[in-house]
C-alpha positions in Angstrom: 49.0 41.5 6.0 46.1 42.4 4.7 45.6 41.5 0.6 42.9 42.7 -1.5 41.9 41.5 -5.5 39.1 43.0 -6.4 36.4 42.4 -4.3 37.9 39.4 -2.3 39.5 40.7 0.4 42.2 38.4 2.5 42.1 40.0 6.2 44.2 38.9 9.4 42.1 39.7 12.3 39.4 38.6 14.5 36.2 38.0 12.7 34.4 39.3 16.0 35.4 42.5 15.2 35.1 43.5 11.8 32.2 46.4 10.7 30.9 44.4 8.1 27.3 43.8 7.2 27.3 40.2 7.7 29.8 37.8 9.6 29.8 33.8 8.8 29.8 31.2 11.9 31.2 28.2 11.1 28.5 26.5 13.4 27.4 23.3 14.6 24.5 21.5 13.8 22.5 22.8 17.1 23.4 26.8 16.3 23.5 27.2 19.9 27.7 27.9 20.4 30.7 26.0 20.7 34.2 25.8 20.5 36.4 28.1 18.2 34.8 30.6 15.7 31.3 29.6 17.0 31.9 30.1 20.7 33.3 33.4 19.9 31.0 34.7 18.3 28.5 34.0 20.6 30.3 35.2 23.6 30.8 38.3 21.2 27.4 38.7 20.4 26.0 38.4 23.7 22.9 36.1 25.0 20.4 37.8 22.3 22.1 35.7 20.1 21.4 32.2 21.5 18.3 33.1 22.3 17.3 33.6 18.5 19.6 30.8 17.3 17.2 28.6 20.0 14.5 29.7 17.7 15.9 28.5 14.1 15.6 24.3 15.3 19.3 24.0 14.0 20.9 23.5 10.5 22.1 21.2 8.3 25.4 20.6 7.1 25.8 22.8 4.4 23.1 24.8 4.3 22.5 28.6 5.8 20.5 30.7 8.4 20.6 34.2 9.3 20.0 36.0 12.3 21.1 39.5 13.8 24.1 40.5 15.2 23.2 41.9 18.3 26.4 43.2 19.9 29.0 42.5 17.2 29.9 45.4 14.8 28.4 43.4 12.3 24.7 43.3 11.5 24.1 40.2 10.7 25.7 36.4 11.4 24.9 34.0 9.0 25.5 30.2 10.4 26.8 27.9 8.3 27.6 24.2 9.3 30.8 22.5 7.4 31.5 19.1 7.0 33.1 16.7 9.4 36.5 15.5 7.9 36.6 11.8 6.9 39.2 10.9 4.8 37.4 13.2 1.9 35.1 10.5 0.6 31.8 11.4 2.4 30.8 14.5 0.5 33.1 16.4 2.2 34.2 18.5 -0.8 30.7 19.4 -2.2 29.6 19.8 1.5 32.2 23.0 2.1 31.3 24.1 -1.3 27.7 24.4 -0.2 28.2 26.3 2.7 29.7 29.5 0.8 27.3 29.0 -1.8 24.5 28.8 0.1 26.0 31.9 2.7 26.1 34.2 -0.1 23.5 33.7 -1.4 21.2 34.0 2.0 23.7 37.4 2.3 22.3 38.8 -1.4 18.6 37.8 -0.5 18.7 39.8 2.6 20.5 42.9 1.1 24.3 42.1 2.6 26.7 43.8 0.8 29.9 43.0 2.8 30.8 40.0 4.6 33.4 38.5 6.0 34.0 34.3 6.6 36.3 32.1 8.5 37.8 29.2 6.8 35.0 27.1 7.8 35.6 23.3 8.8 39.3 23.9 9.5 39.0 24.0 13.2 38.2 20.9 15.0 36.3 19.3 11.7 40.3 18.9 10.7 39.8 19.7 6.9 42.4 20.1 5.0 43.4 23.8 4.8 44.9 23.6 1.5 42.0 22.0 -0.1 39.7 24.2 2.5 40.6 27.6 1.3 40.9 26.2 -2.8 37.3 25.0 -2.1 36.5 29.1 -0.8 38.5 30.8 -3.1 36.4 28.5 -6.2 33.1 29.3 -4.8 33.8 33.3 -4.0 35.4 33.7 -7.0 32.0 31.6 -9.1 29.4 33.9 -7.1 31.2 37.0 -7.7 30.9 36.1 -11.2 27.6 35.4 -11.8 26.0 38.2 -9.2 27.1 41.7 -8.3 24.6 42.1 -5.0 27.8 41.9 -2.9 30.1 44.4 -3.1 33.4 43.1 -0.8 34.1 39.8 0.6 36.7 39.2 3.1 38.4 36.0 3.7 39.2 36.0 7.4 42.9 34.5 8.5 43.3 33.4 12.1 47.0 32.5 12.2 49.5 32.4 9.5 48.8 28.8 8.3 45.1 30.4 6.9 46.3 33.4 5.9 49.2 30.9 3.6 46.8 28.2 2.5 44.6 31.5 1.2 47.1 33.5 -0.3 48.5 30.3 -2.4 44.3 29.7 -3.1 44.5 32.9 -4.2 47.1 32.9 -7.1 46.1 29.2 -8.5 
């Protein structure tokens, strides 16, 4: 199911196939690929993405860096490192929120008008899905309220559980 709420679009799709200006990679600190969405993006983009990522000297949790998209339909990849869930008492909510804020700012500063986000930190980093979806929706809404440089933000759902969590967050 795909749903639209103004400039926010909820889609069930493969993020590597989306024809948008930028997709966001839920990366690890090295930016050199990994499992989940990170590995899928690296495989789809080809070896040129890895070569460019090697020049970036990694990325800190909550921060974001941009590369070209290479063989992806997207022109750019914004790499952000989400927090690993340790129970929520080590700054995880603030770090996850920073992933969205910093990715959106970097996108706008680079003229990106359409961007797609996966559910950052909800895979191997074990962030609770409902809480992560609420943070994502809050940060996207806050950004759109203050800045009109980005036309459309896609929240990409990989699986029904992710889609349900985002639908609930969007209704709150």
